[in-house]
C-alpha positions as CSV (number, residue, x, y, z in Angstrom):
1,M,40.0,32.2,32.3
2,K,41.4,30.5,29.5
3,R,42.0,27.7,26.1
4,A,42.2,26.1,22.2
5,R,39.6,28.3,20.4
6,N,39.2,29.3,16.9
7,A,39.7,32.8,15.8
8,P,36.7,35.0,16.2
9,S,34.7,36.5,13.2
10,S,33.9,40.1,13.3
11,S,30.2,39.2,12.5
12,G,29.9,36.4,15.1
13,N,31.4,38.2,18.0
14,G,30.6,41.9,17.3
15,L,34.3,42.7,17.4
16,A,36.5,45.3,15.7
17,I,39.7,47.0,16.2
18,G,40.5,50.6,16.7
19,R,43.0,53.1,18.3
20,S,43.5,56.3,19.7
21,P,45.6,59.2,18.3
22,L,48.6,57.9,20.3
23,G,47.8,54.2,19.8
24,D,50.0,51.9,17.7
25,S,48.8,52.0,14.1
26,S,51.1,49.3,12.8
27,L,50.0,46.9,15.6
28,T,46.3,47.5,15.0
29,S,46.7,46.9,11.2
30,S,48.7,43.8,11.8
31,L,46.0,42.5,14.2
32,A,43.2,43.5,11.9
33,D,44.9,41.4,9.2
34,S,45.7,38.4,11.2
35,L,42.4,38.2,13.1
36,G,40.1,39.1,10.3
37,L,38.6,42.0,12.0
38,P,37.6,45.4,10.8
39,D,39.9,48.2,11.4
40,L,38.1,51.3,12.5
41,G,41.2,53.5,12.6
42,V,41.1,56.5,15.1
43,V,37.9,56.3,17.2
44,R,36.5,57.1,20.6
45,P,35.1,53.9,22.1
46,K,32.1,55.8,23.4
47,D,31.2,56.9,20.0
48,V,31.2,53.4,18.5
49,R,27.6,52.0,17.9
50,D,28.2,49.1,15.5
51,F,30.4,46.8,17.7
52,P,29.8,46.2,21.5
53,V,33.5,45.6,22.1
54,I,36.6,46.8,20.4
55,L,40.3,45.8,20.6
56,F,41.8,49.1,21.4
57,S,45.2,50.5,21.4
58,D,46.1,53.6,23.1
59,E,49.2,55.2,24.9
60,Q,49.0,52.5,27.7
61,G,49.0,49.6,25.3
62,L,46.3,47.2,24.0
63,C,43.0,46.6,25.8
64,L,39.5,45.4,25.2
65,Q,37.0,48.1,25.6
66,V,33.2,48.0,25.9
67,T,31.8,50.7,23.5
68,G,29.1,53.3,24.1
69,K,28.4,55.9,26.7
70,G,28.9,54.8,30.4
71,A,30.8,51.7,29.5
72,P,33.2,50.2,32.1
73,G,36.9,51.0,31.7
74,P,39.2,48.9,29.7
75,V,40.5,45.3,30.3
76,R,44.0,45.1,29.7
77,V,47.2,43.0,30.9
78,D,49.2,45.3,33.3
79,F,51.9,43.5,35.4
80,V,53.7,46.6,36.3
81,A,51.0,48.8,38.1
82,G,47.7,48.5,39.7
83,K,46.5,45.2,41.2
84,M,49.3,43.0,39.8
85,G,51.9,45.6,40.8
86,Y,50.8,45.7,44.3
87,R,50.5,41.8,44.3
88,R,54.0,41.5,43.1
89,E,55.3,43.7,46.1
90,H,52.9,42.7,48.8
91,G,51.3,39.5,47.7
92,G,52.5,37.2,50.5
93,G,55.2,35.1,48.6
94,V,54.7,31.3,48.6
95,G,51.9,31.7,51.1
96,Q,49.7,32.7,48.4
97,L,46.8,30.1,47.6
98,V,48.1,29.5,44.0
99,A,51.5,28.9,45.2
100,K,50.4,26.5,47.9
101,A,48.2,24.7,45.4
102,V,51.2,24.2,43.1
103,G,53.4,23.0,45.9
104,M,55.9,25.7,46.2
105,Q,56.0,25.3,50.1
106,K,56.9,21.8,49.8
107,T,60.0,22.0,47.6
108,K,63.0,24.4,47.0
109,A,63.2,23.1,43.4
110,A,62.5,25.6,40.5
111,L,59.4,24.2,39.1
112,H,58.2,24.2,35.5
113,V,54.7,25.0,35.3
114,L,52.5,24.8,32.2
115,D,49.7,27.3,32.5
116,A,47.5,25.7,30.0
117,T,44.7,28.2,30.1
118,A,46.6,31.5,30.6
119,G,44.0,34.1,30.1
120,L,45.3,37.5,31.3
121,G,48.3,35.7,32.8
122,Q,47.9,36.8,36.3
123,D,48.5,33.4,38.0
124,G,51.4,32.6,35.7
125,F,52.9,35.9,36.5
126,V,52.6,35.2,40.2
127,L,54.2,31.7,39.8
128,A,57.0,33.3,37.8
129,S,57.8,36.1,40.3
130,L,58.2,33.3,43.0
131,G,60.8,31.6,40.8
132,C,58.9,29.1,38.7
133,T,59.6,28.7,34.8
134,V,56.2,29.2,33.3
135,T,55.0,28.2,29.8
136,L,51.7,29.8,29.0
137,F,49.0,28.7,26.5
138,E,46.3,31.0,25.4
139,R,44.4,29.7,22.4
140,N,41.9,32.6,21.9
141,P,43.7,35.0,19.5
142,I,42.2,38.0,21.0
143,I,43.2,37.3,24.6
144,H,46.5,35.9,23.3
145,A,47.1,39.3,21.8
146,L,46.4,41.2,25.1
147,L,48.7,38.9,26.9
148,A,51.5,39.2,24.4
149,D,51.3,43.1,24.7
150,G,51.3,42.9,28.4
151,L,54.3,40.9,28.6
152,A,56.1,43.0,26.2
153,R,55.5,46.1,28.2
154,A,56.4,44.3,31.5
155,A,59.8,43.3,29.9
156,L,60.5,46.9,29.5
157,N,60.2,47.5,33.4
158,V,63.3,47.0,35.6
159,D,61.4,45.1,38.4
160,C,59.3,43.0,36.0
161,A,61.8,42.0,33.3
162,P,63.5,39.2,35.3
163,I,60.1,37.8,35.9
164,V,59.1,37.9,32.3
165,E,62.2,36.2,31.2
166,R,60.9,33.1,33.0
167,M,57.7,33.3,31.0
168,T,57.1,31.9,27.4
169,L,53.8,32.5,25.6
170,M,52.8,30.0,23.1
171,S,50.1,29.9,20.5
172,G,47.6,27.3,19.7
173,S,45.9,24.7,21.7
174,S,47.5,23.4,25.0
175,I,45.6,20.0,24.5
176,D,47.5,19.4,21.3
177,W,50.9,20.3,23.0
178,L,50.1,18.2,26.1
179,S,49.0,15.2,23.9
180,E,52.2,15.2,21.8
181,A,54.7,16.1,24.8
182,G,54.4,12.9,26.6
183,P,54.9,12.0,30.3
184,D,57.0,14.2,32.7
185,A,57.1,16.9,30.0
186,V,56.4,19.6,32.7
187,D,56.5,19.5,36.6
188,V,53.0,21.0,37.1
189,V,50.1,21.6,34.8
190,Y,47.9,24.5,35.9
191,L,44.3,24.9,34.7
192,D,41.8,27.7,35.2
193,P,39.2,26.8,32.5
194,M,36.0,29.0,31.9
195,F,32.8,27.2,33.0
196,P,29.2,27.7,32.3
197,H,27.9,30.5,34.2
198,R,24.4,30.0,35.3
199,D,23.9,32.6,38.2
200,K,22.4,35.4,36.4
201,S,21.9,37.5,39.6
202,A,25.6,37.4,40.6
203,L,27.7,40.4,40.3
204,V,30.3,39.6,37.7
205,K,33.7,41.6,37.5
206,K,34.1,43.5,34.2
207,E,37.0,41.2,33.3
208,M,34.7,38.3,33.3
209,Q,31.9,40.0,31.5
210,V,34.1,40.9,28.7
211,F,35.8,37.5,28.6
212,R,32.5,35.8,28.2
213,Q,31.6,38.0,25.3
214,I,34.8,37.0,23.6
215,V,35.7,33.4,24.4
216,G,32.5,31.7,25.7
217,D,33.0,28.5,28.1
218,D,35.6,25.8,27.9
219,E,33.4,22.8,26.8
220,D,36.7,20.5,26.5
221,S,37.7,20.9,30.2
222,A,37.5,17.1,30.8
223,Q,39.8,16.3,27.7
224,L,42.2,19.0,28.9
225,L,42.3,17.5,32.4
226,A,43.1,14.0,31.0
227,A,45.8,15.4,28.7
228,A,47.2,17.2,31.7
229,L,47.3,14.2,34.0
230,D,49.3,12.2,31.2
231,C,51.9,14.9,31.0
232,A,52.6,16.4,34.4
233,R,55.4,14.9,36.5
234,Y,54.3,15.9,40.0
235,R,50.7,17.2,40.0
236,V,47.8,18.9,38.1
237,V,46.2,21.9,39.6
238,V,42.7,23.2,38.6
239,K,41.3,26.5,39.7
240,R,37.5,26.5,40.2
241,P,34.8,28.8,41.6
242,R,34.5,27.6,45.3
243,K,31.1,26.1,44.9
244,A,31.5,24.8,41.3
245,P,31.6,21.1,40.8
246,S,35.0,19.5,39.8
247,I,35.9,18.8,36.3
248,E,34.4,15.6,34.9
249,G,36.8,12.7,35.1
250,A,39.5,11.9,37.9
251,E,38.6,13.1,41.5
252,P,40.9,15.6,43.2
253,A,42.8,14.1,46.0
254,T,42.9,17.3,48.1
255,V,41.6,20.9,47.8
256,V,43.2,24.4,48.8
257,E,40.3,26.6,49.4
258,G,39.9,30.5,49.5
259,K,36.9,32.9,49.9
260,S,35.8,32.8,46.2
261,S,38.0,30.2,44.6
262,R,39.4,26.7,45.2
263,Y,42.3,24.8,43.8
264,D,41.6,21.1,43.1
265,I,44.9,19.1,43.4
266,Y,45.5,15.9,41.5
267,P,48.9,14.6,42.7
268,I,50.9,12.1,40.5
269,K,54.0,11.8,42.8
270,A,55.7,13.8,45.7
271,L,57.4,16.9,44.9
272,P,61.3,16.9,45.3
273,A,62.6,18.4,48.6
274,S,65.2,20.4,46.6
């Protein structure tokens, strides 16, 4: 879930900024100015009628919240507790599919991974927790703000701080960076682009529902893959829904497949043993 997108407009995306009484007013004011979004001040999301989604600050940090009565809970980046906290402690180490796809079972070297479509940063955090140095790009400014907030909060946690130290969040387009970086700039480039969703009957996780409202699809995936192949030293890894077609362009050499997702692997040269 991830990209190089332009800043959203409040009219085009139906998005505003708000906070709870315990939210960070300086943060919401700064984000309203930088993102060009209306600042609603202190609000209750269930009472908001003019905007279907708000970027909301409360005592737990920054989140995206669907408005109105009966809306699902917030979407926020939380590396400390919940699903990511459990995965950090019980995730299965280098046996996890994303680690296998990156090649961590084949090398003892500390790999530098460029997560070119970082989204909520979950895969990047897993790789950093396993010892990789991870550079993250998230070009959508709303999602970038969520990720920056989650990383800042995780840096205050004694267990997560060493992991966050291995993660660097960048702004702007990863395509631009890859195009300028040249060959062998990073060991592995990891891509998880949004793709056109056509199955209207499928149940979609709330994170994906909100993401689609905010970021849309990645129409430049083929360009991103080509740029990644020119830049990676050892391999490019692309995460896809299990039954989705591969990205247009080069064909993957091998696939690591899970229950709902798969990882298309484009090897460039063998990983070092150590």
